[in-house]
C-alpha positions as CSV (number, residue, x, y, z in Angstrom):
1,M,12.2,-10.4,19.8
2,A,12.8,-7.8,17.8
3,S,16.4,-6.4,17.1
4,F,15.8,-2.3,17.3
5,V,12.8,-0.8,18.3
6,P,12.8,2.9,17.6
7,T,12.3,5.1,20.2
8,S,13.7,8.7,19.0
9,P,11.7,10.9,17.5
10,E,13.9,11.3,14.1
11,T,13.7,7.7,13.7
12,L,9.7,7.4,14.5
13,E,9.7,10.3,11.9
14,D,11.5,8.6,9.1
15,R,9.5,5.4,9.6
16,R,6.3,7.3,9.4
17,L,7.8,9.1,6.2
18,Y,8.3,6.0,4.6
19,T,5.4,3.8,6.0
20,T,2.4,5.7,6.0
21,A,2.9,9.7,5.1
22,R,1.2,10.8,1.8
23,L,-1.1,7.5,1.6
24,T,-4.3,7.7,-0.5
25,T,-7.0,5.5,0.4
26,V,-8.6,3.8,-2.6
27,A,-11.1,1.6,-2.5
28,C,-11.6,-1.5,-5.0
29,L,-14.4,-0.9,-7.4
30,D,-14.8,-4.4,-7.6
31,C,-14.5,-6.2,-3.9
32,L,-14.2,-2.5,-2.5
33,A,-11.7,-3.7,0.1
34,R,-9.9,-0.4,0.8
35,V,-6.0,0.3,1.2
36,G,-3.5,2.6,0.8
37,V,-1.7,3.5,-1.9
38,K,0.9,6.3,-2.7
39,K,3.0,7.2,-5.9
40,N,5.9,8.7,-6.4
41,S,6.5,8.4,-9.9
42,D,4.8,6.8,-13.1
43,H,5.9,3.6,-12.1
44,H,6.4,3.3,-8.5
45,T,3.1,2.5,-6.3
46,S,3.2,1.6,-2.8
47,I,0.2,-0.4,-1.5
48,Q,-0.7,-0.8,2.3
49,W,-3.1,-3.6,2.9
50,S,-4.6,-4.0,6.3
51,A,-5.5,-7.7,7.1
52,G,-9.0,-6.6,6.1
53,A,-8.3,-6.0,3.1
54,R,-6.1,-8.8,2.4
55,E,-9.2,-11.0,3.5
56,Q,-11.9,-9.0,1.4
57,C,-10.2,-9.4,-2.0
58,P,-11.4,-12.6,-3.8
59,E,-7.8,-12.5,-5.8
60,L,-5.7,-12.3,-2.7
61,S,-7.7,-14.6,-0.6
62,R,-7.4,-17.7,-3.0
63,R,-3.9,-17.6,-3.1
64,A,-1.2,-19.9,-0.9
65,P,0.0,-17.8,1.8
66,D,3.9,-16.6,0.8
67,P,6.5,-19.0,1.9
68,S,9.2,-16.6,2.9
69,G,6.4,-15.7,5.6
70,R,7.1,-12.0,4.8
71,G,3.8,-10.9,3.8
72,L,4.8,-10.1,-0.2
73,Q,1.9,-10.6,-2.7
74,Q,1.6,-10.6,-6.4
75,G,-0.9,-7.7,-6.7
76,C,-4.4,-8.1,-7.3
77,S,-5.1,-6.9,-11.4
78,R,-8.2,-5.2,-9.7
79,L,-7.1,-3.0,-7.7
80,A,-4.4,-2.2,-10.0
81,A,-7.4,-0.9,-12.6
82,S,-8.7,0.5,-8.9
83,I,-5.9,2.6,-8.6
84,E,-4.9,3.9,-12.5
85,A,-8.7,5.2,-12.2
86,A,-7.7,6.8,-9.0
87,V,-4.8,8.6,-10.7
88,R,-6.7,9.5,-13.9
89,D,-9.1,11.4,-11.9
90,G,-7.0,12.9,-9.6
91,A,-7.6,11.4,-6.3
92,V,-4.3,9.8,-5.8
93,P,-1.3,12.5,-6.4
94,V,2.3,11.5,-8.2
95,G,5.2,12.4,-7.3
96,A,7.3,12.1,-4.4
97,E,7.5,14.7,-1.8
98,D,10.8,15.5,0.1
99,G,12.3,12.3,-1.4
100,Y,9.0,10.2,0.0
């Protein structure tokens, strides 16, 4: 059971800002898995994987599950190259807005 379930509009908006705001969909140029990407800086990239994208990615699908149970993954080198290409093409904006 969750110890905290957000219900106030302000808390729900904070959750949205931290997890989904400004996500741009990027498809891997190799396996076509689609993920949400946000780049707050040249050195910071957030990637939101769906269950379907994780299954579709050959690099992730052959790895053992995260032993912590938190779903953390090393990245996918093919997807990283696809994100870099999307940034170069201007499809993924770089820079935080209002701190997010």
